[in-house]
PLY file of the C-alpha trace (Angstrom):
ply
format ascii 1.0
element vertex 81
property float x
property float y
property float z
element edge 80
property int vertex1
property int vertex2
end_header
13.86 29.81 -14.00
10.90 32.13 -14.87
9.10 35.07 -13.01
7.23 32.43 -11.07
10.24 30.62 -9.98
11.73 34.05 -8.57
8.47 34.80 -6.71
8.59 31.23 -5.26
12.21 31.82 -4.14
11.22 35.21 -2.37
8.36 33.15 -0.75
10.96 30.67 0.46
13.25 33.58 1.64
10.15 34.96 3.57
9.74 31.58 5.37
13.54 30.83 6.15
15.88 33.78 5.22
18.88 32.15 6.88
18.47 29.19 4.70
18.22 31.02 1.57
21.13 33.33 2.42
23.32 30.10 3.26
22.18 28.71 -0.20
23.18 31.95 -2.01
26.52 31.95 -0.31
27.28 28.44 -0.99
26.26 28.62 -4.49
27.81 31.95 -5.38
30.62 32.66 -3.14
31.87 29.19 -1.84
31.62 26.54 -4.64
30.18 23.67 -2.81
27.52 20.90 -3.05
24.12 22.70 -3.63
22.48 19.32 -2.96
23.21 19.56 0.65
20.22 21.78 1.40
17.68 19.88 -0.83
15.91 18.09 2.25
15.86 21.25 4.17
14.23 23.04 1.18
11.76 20.33 0.50
10.75 20.39 4.27
10.23 24.14 3.84
7.96 23.55 0.92
10.35 24.90 -2.04
10.45 22.78 -4.96
12.66 24.68 -7.23
16.28 24.22 -7.73
19.03 25.91 -5.72
20.26 28.10 -8.38
16.75 29.63 -8.66
16.68 30.22 -4.87
20.34 31.82 -4.97
19.45 34.09 -7.89
16.00 35.13 -6.32
17.78 35.85 -2.92
20.56 37.86 -4.86
17.84 39.87 -6.59
15.98 40.47 -3.29
19.16 41.63 -1.54
20.08 44.00 -4.43
16.59 45.40 -4.49
16.64 46.20 -0.84
20.11 47.63 -1.06
19.03 49.94 -3.83
15.88 51.11 -2.07
17.73 51.90 1.25
20.55 53.67 -0.64
18.03 55.79 -2.68
16.09 56.61 0.52
19.41 57.82 2.30
20.47 59.69 -0.80
17.08 61.43 -1.34
16.65 62.48 2.24
20.24 63.31 3.08
19.76 67.15 3.22
16.31 66.82 5.20
17.02 64.31 7.77
20.82 63.54 8.19
22.38 66.93 8.65
0 1
1 2
2 3
3 4
4 5
5 6
6 7
7 8
8 9
9 10
10 11
11 12
12 13
13 14
14 15
15 16
16 17
17 18
18 19
19 20
20 21
21 22
22 23
23 24
24 25
25 26
26 27
27 28
28 29
29 30
30 31
31 32
32 33
33 34
34 35
35 36
36 37
37 38
38 39
39 40
40 41
41 42
42 43
43 44
44 45
45 46
46 47
47 48
48 49
49 50
50 51
51 52
52 53
53 54
54 55
55 56
56 57
57 58
58 59
59 60
60 61
61 62
62 63
63 64
64 65
65 66
66 67
67 68
68 69
69 70
70 71
71 72
72 73
73 74
74 75
75 76
76 77
77 78
78 79
79 80
């Protein structure tokens, strides 16, 4: 799982965010069989493992949350009151 694997997982997230989110939830939150999504992932063109996809999706969500929170925090006095 290198930086290229993370970028590949973000590319897969861009193609099918619902599938990437389901893989993240099933891998991290609900311990289940991650092989269940292998055929769907191969059909989407993603060749890495499901753990890399789950880690990349979690990183993408945390970056998006941090940016949204920072935007609201920095513009609170100007736009929101």
